[in-house]
C-alpha positions as CSV (number, residue, x, y, z in Angstrom):
1,M,0.2,-0.3,0.0
2,I,0.9,3.6,-0.9
3,Y,1.2,6.0,2.1
4,T,1.4,9.2,2.2
5,K,4.5,11.9,3.5
6,G,1.9,13.7,5.8
7,A,0.5,10.2,7.4
8,F,4.0,8.9,7.9
9,E,4.6,12.4,9.7
10,K,2.1,11.9,11.8
11,A,2.3,8.1,12.4
12,E,5.9,8.3,13.3
13,Q,4.7,12.0,15.8
14,T,2.6,9.7,17.7
15,L,4.3,6.5,18.1
16,A,7.1,9.3,19.8
17,A,4.3,10.4,22.0
18,R,3.3,7.0,23.0
19,K,6.9,6.3,23.6
20,I,7.1,9.4,25.3
21,K,3.7,8.4,27.9
22,A,5.3,5.2,28.2
23,E,8.7,6.5,29.8
24,D,7.8,9.6,31.7
25,E,4.5,7.3,33.3
26,R,7.0,4.9,34.4
27,A,9.1,7.2,36.3
28,Q,6.2,8.3,38.0
29,R,5.8,4.4,38.9
30,M,9.4,4.4,40.1
31,A,10.1,7.7,42.2
32,E,6.6,6.8,44.1
33,I,7.9,3.0,44.3
34,Q,11.7,5.0,45.6
35,F,9.6,7.4,48.2
36,K,7.5,4.3,49.8
37,A,9.2,1.1,49.7
38,P,12.9,2.7,48.7
39,E,13.8,-1.9,50.1
40,I,11.9,-2.3,46.3
41,Y,13.7,1.2,44.9
42,A,17.1,-0.4,45.0
43,M,16.4,-4.0,43.5
44,Q,15.5,-2.7,40.6
45,R,18.0,-0.7,40.0
46,S,20.8,-3.3,41.1
47,L,18.6,-4.8,38.4
48,T,18.9,-2.8,35.6
49,S,23.1,-2.4,36.7
50,A,23.5,-6.1,35.9
51,R,21.4,-6.3,32.8
52,F,24.0,-3.3,31.6
53,G,26.6,-5.6,32.8
54,M,25.7,-8.5,31.3
55,I,25.1,-7.0,27.4
56,K,28.3,-5.5,28.1
57,L,29.5,-8.9,28.9
58,I,27.7,-10.1,25.2
59,G,29.4,-7.7,23.6
60,S,33.2,-8.0,24.3
61,G,33.4,-10.7,22.0
62,K,35.0,-13.2,24.6
63,T,33.3,-17.1,24.2
64,N,35.3,-19.0,27.0
65,S,33.6,-20.7,29.5
66,D,34.1,-18.1,32.6
67,V,32.3,-15.7,30.4
68,K,29.6,-18.0,29.4
69,S,29.4,-19.2,33.2
70,E,29.5,-16.1,34.4
71,I,26.8,-14.6,31.8
72,S,24.2,-17.8,32.8
73,S,24.9,-16.8,37.2
74,I,23.8,-13.1,35.6
75,R,21.3,-14.7,34.7
76,N,20.0,-16.7,37.4
77,R,20.5,-14.0,40.0
78,N,18.4,-11.3,37.8
79,L,15.4,-14.2,37.8
80,Q,15.8,-14.4,40.8
81,T,15.5,-11.3,41.7
82,Q,12.8,-10.6,40.0
83,R,10.8,-12.0,41.6
84,T,11.4,-11.4,45.0
85,I,10.9,-8.2,43.7
86,H,6.9,-8.5,42.2
87,E,6.6,-10.7,45.8
88,L,6.9,-7.6,47.7
89,L,5.3,-5.8,44.9
90,T,2.1,-7.7,45.7
91,S,2.8,-7.8,49.5
92,F,2.6,-3.3,49.2
93,G,-0.8,-3.6,47.1
94,Y,0.7,-3.3,43.2
95,P,1.1,-5.2,40.0
96,E,3.6,-7.2,40.2
97,D,4.0,-5.6,36.7
98,Y,3.9,-2.1,37.8
99,L,7.6,-1.3,37.2
100,Q,7.5,-2.0,33.9
101,Y,7.1,0.0,30.7
102,H,3.5,-0.1,30.2
103,Y,4.2,0.2,25.8
104,F,1.2,1.0,23.9
105,C,2.2,-1.7,21.7
106,P,4.4,-4.4,23.4
107,K,5.4,-5.9,20.1
108,C,7.2,-3.3,19.2
109,N,7.4,-1.8,22.8
110,D,6.4,1.6,20.8
111,T,9.3,1.4,17.9
112,G,6.9,0.7,14.9
113,F,9.6,-1.9,14.2
114,H,9.4,-6.0,14.9
115,D,12.1,-7.9,13.3
116,G,13.2,-5.3,10.7
117,K,9.9,-4.9,10.3
118,R,7.7,-2.4,10.3
119,C,5.4,-3.4,13.4
120,G,1.1,-4.0,12.5
121,C,1.2,-0.7,14.9
122,F,2.8,1.4,12.9
123,E,0.5,-0.1,9.7
124,K,-2.4,0.2,11.1
125,L,-1.2,4.3,12.4
126,L,-0.2,5.0,8.4
127,A,-3.2,3.3,6.9
128,K,-5.8,5.8,9.1
129,Y,-3.9,8.6,8.7
130,T,-3.8,8.0,4.5
131,T,-7.4,7.7,5.5
132,D,-7.8,9.7,7.3
133,E,-6.5,12.9,4.4
134,L,-8.9,11.4,2.0
135,N,-12.2,11.7,4.4
136,A,-10.4,15.4,4.7
137,Q,-11.0,15.8,1.0
138,C,-15.0,15.0,1.2
139,S,-18.0,18.0,1.3
140,I,-19.9,15.6,3.6
141,V,-20.4,17.4,6.7
142,L,-20.8,15.2,10.0
143,H,-23.6,15.1,12.1
144,D,-24.0,13.7,15.9
145,F,-26.9,11.7,16.6
146,S,-28.0,14.4,18.3
147,E,-29.3,16.6,15.8
148,F,-32.0,13.9,14.4
149,R,-35.0,15.6,14.4
150,I,-37.8,12.4,14.1
151,D,-40.6,15.1,13.8
152,F,-40.1,15.2,10.0
153,Y,-40.8,12.1,9.0
154,P,-45.4,12.3,9.1
155,N,-47.2,10.1,11.7
156,E,-49.0,8.7,9.0
157,P,-51.3,5.1,11.1
158,G,-50.9,1.9,9.0
159,N,-48.2,-0.6,8.5
160,A,-45.7,1.6,7.3
161,N,-45.6,4.8,9.0
162,P,-43.3,7.2,8.2
163,R,-42.0,8.4,11.6
164,E,-42.9,4.5,13.0
165,R,-40.0,3.2,11.2
166,M,-37.8,6.3,11.1
167,S,-37.3,6.1,14.8
168,T,-36.9,2.9,14.2
169,V,-33.6,2.7,11.5
170,Y,-32.1,5.8,13.7
171,K,-31.6,3.5,16.9
172,D,-30.3,0.7,15.1
173,C,-28.1,2.6,12.9
174,R,-27.0,4.5,16.9
175,A,-27.2,0.1,18.1
176,Y,-24.4,0.2,15.1
177,A,-22.2,2.8,16.3
178,D,-22.4,2.2,19.7
179,N,-21.0,-1.6,19.4
180,F,-19.1,-1.5,16.2
181,T,-17.1,-4.4,16.3
182,D,-14.3,-5.7,13.1
183,N,-17.2,-8.4,12.5
184,S,-19.9,-6.0,12.3
185,V,-22.6,-6.3,9.9
186,S,-22.4,-4.6,6.6
187,L,-25.5,-2.3,5.7
188,F,-27.3,-1.0,3.0
189,F,-29.5,2.2,3.2
190,F,-32.3,2.4,0.7
191,G,-35.2,5.2,-0.2
192,K,-35.7,7.6,-2.2
193,T,-33.6,11.5,-2.0
194,G,-33.6,13.5,1.1
195,L,-34.7,10.8,3.7
196,G,-32.2,10.7,6.1
197,K,-29.6,8.1,4.6
198,T,-26.3,10.3,4.7
199,F,-27.1,12.5,7.7
200,L,-27.0,9.2,9.8
201,S,-23.8,7.3,8.1
202,S,-22.7,10.4,8.1
203,C,-23.2,9.8,12.0
204,I,-21.8,6.9,11.8
205,A,-18.8,8.0,10.9
206,K,-18.7,11.0,13.0
207,Q,-18.8,8.2,16.4
208,L,-16.2,6.4,14.9
209,L,-14.0,8.7,14.3
210,S,-13.8,10.2,17.1
211,E,-13.3,6.8,18.9
212,G,-10.3,6.7,17.0
213,R,-11.7,3.8,14.3
214,N,-10.1,3.7,10.6
215,V,-13.1,5.6,8.7
216,F,-13.6,6.6,5.3
217,F,-16.9,8.4,4.2
218,G,-17.5,9.4,1.0
219,S,-19.7,9.7,-2.3
220,I,-18.9,7.0,-5.3
221,L,-18.8,9.8,-7.6
222,K,-15.8,11.3,-6.4
223,L,-13.8,7.6,-5.4
224,F,-14.2,6.7,-8.1
225,R,-12.5,10.2,-10.0
226,Q,-9.5,9.8,-7.2
227,I,-9.7,5.7,-8.1
228,E,-9.3,6.9,-11.9
229,D,-7.0,9.7,-11.6
230,E,-4.3,7.5,-10.0
231,R,-4.9,3.8,-12.1
232,F,-4.4,6.8,-15.2
233,R,-1.6,8.0,-13.6
234,R,-3.1,11.8,-13.4
235,K,-2.2,11.8,-9.6
236,E,-0.1,9.3,-7.0
237,G,-1.9,7.5,-4.4
238,D,-4.0,4.2,-3.3
239,T,-7.0,5.4,-2.5
240,T,-8.2,1.1,-3.6
241,S,-5.9,-0.6,-1.4
242,V,-6.1,1.8,1.0
243,I,-10.8,1.6,1.5
244,I,-10.2,-1.9,1.5
245,G,-8.0,-2.2,4.0
246,A,-9.9,0.6,6.3
247,E,-12.0,-0.6,9.3
248,L,-15.8,0.7,8.4
249,V,-15.9,2.1,4.8
250,I,-19.4,4.1,3.6
251,L,-20.3,5.3,0.2
252,D,-22.8,7.8,-0.1
253,D,-25.5,8.0,-3.2
254,L,-24.4,4.9,-5.3
255,G,-26.3,5.5,-8.7
256,S,-24.6,8.6,-8.9
257,E,-21.3,7.8,-10.8
258,F,-21.1,8.4,-14.9
259,Q,-21.6,4.6,-14.8
260,T,-18.3,2.7,-17.6
261,N,-17.3,-0.5,-17.2
262,F,-14.6,1.0,-15.2
263,T,-16.1,2.2,-12.4
264,D,-18.2,-1.0,-12.2
265,A,-15.0,-3.1,-12.2
266,V,-14.2,-0.8,-9.5
267,L,-17.2,-0.6,-7.7
268,Y,-17.2,-4.9,-7.6
269,E,-13.3,-5.0,-6.3
270,I,-14.1,-2.9,-3.4
271,I,-17.4,-4.7,-2.9
272,N,-15.3,-8.2,-3.0
273,E,-12.3,-7.8,-1.5
274,R,-14.2,-6.4,2.1
275,V,-16.6,-9.3,1.7
276,N,-14.2,-11.9,1.2
277,L,-12.5,-10.1,4.3
278,G,-14.7,-9.7,6.1
279,R,-14.5,-6.0,6.8
280,P,-18.4,-3.9,7.2
281,T,-19.2,-1.1,4.2
282,I,-22.6,1.0,5.0
283,I,-23.8,1.8,1.3
284,S,-26.0,4.0,0.4
285,T,-28.6,4.6,-3.0
286,N,-31.6,6.5,-4.1
287,L,-32.2,4.1,-6.8
288,S,-34.9,1.3,-5.8
289,M,-34.3,-2.5,-5.5
290,K,-35.7,-3.1,-9.7
291,E,-33.9,0.1,-10.5
292,L,-31.0,-1.1,-9.1
293,D,-31.3,-4.2,-10.6
294,K,-31.5,-2.6,-14.2
295,K,-28.4,-0.8,-13.9
296,Y,-25.3,-3.2,-11.8
297,N,-24.6,-7.2,-13.3
298,D,-25.4,-9.8,-11.4
299,R,-22.1,-9.6,-9.6
300,I,-22.6,-6.8,-7.6
301,V,-26.2,-7.3,-7.5
302,S,-25.5,-10.8,-5.6
303,R,-22.8,-9.0,-2.8
304,L,-25.1,-5.7,-2.2
305,T,-28.3,-8.2,-2.4
306,G,-26.7,-11.3,-0.2
307,C,-23.9,-10.0,2.1
308,F,-25.6,-6.5,3.2
309,S,-28.2,-6.1,5.8
310,P,-31.1,-3.3,3.9
311,I,-32.6,-0.9,5.9
312,M,-35.4,0.6,4.1
313,F,-35.7,4.2,4.7
314,I,-40.2,5.7,4.3
315,G,-41.3,9.1,4.2
316,S,-40.9,12.8,3.1
317,D,-38.1,14.3,1.9
318,V,-37.0,15.9,5.2
319,R,-34.5,19.0,3.0
320,Q,-38.9,19.7,1.4
321,E,-40.0,19.7,5.8
322,K,-37.4,21.2,7.1
323,R,-37.7,24.6,4.7
324,R,-41.7,24.1,5.0
325,M,-41.4,24.9,8.6
326,R,-38.9,27.5,8.3
327,L,-41.4,29.7,6.5
């Protein structure tokens, strides 16, 4: 995957901040132990000195039996000292690992590299910040769930009461955001224009973005233009890979794009890859099921109808209702 320069800079800054935080917090815990349990502090200091001594011996290049025996002896003493420290910490009411470094990522100790390769935590940050840059180009305004107005939907008695139906849709969308996991289902929002599909999609996106999730949110039209420019080398980037790798992808206004064999191929690639990887996607459209079936090929329709949970939006155009209320 191709990441941007800005994403690298932000990821490196985040890693550095995490490392400093872990080291500062450990220093604070050491100072606390020095004051409350100096005997534990002295043992921890001796343990650190012994480790440096062992590193010095290993780095000396000597391989005779005396050096090996001394290194083995230091290791054994260190293990005994660690056990004693753990026991004393517990007796003072502290966790056994109280004096350890509590890194955000214990695999790479917040350096970003493990076994000579970029750590998964570094890759995750790079993907998130690259996605954030794509989202910054999005013209769709993000909203809060608190802004939702159920009174914009008519309270018409019958089996298809818009207000009752949209109240359920709102609750389902809020629950989706509150309980989101990597294994959440994919959703397919459909219904006429102006019924709140983009609004509720943006509410989900805003909440998850605020929680630090890697979410891509954008219109189908702009997305295809971006990918086309990259595929035909008019612009640098790898938007397709970024989108396929995001925790959640929200594609707005399916059917608004100028349809070509290229756009159909890209759409299927994104949907199919994310389905195969088990990653959730939300797609909204103003098209009816009949129009969808007529516009797109069987492979795309099959994925949408077979792998997405449908959510139908009903009622009157909310935009028109807002204008009427202002008047």
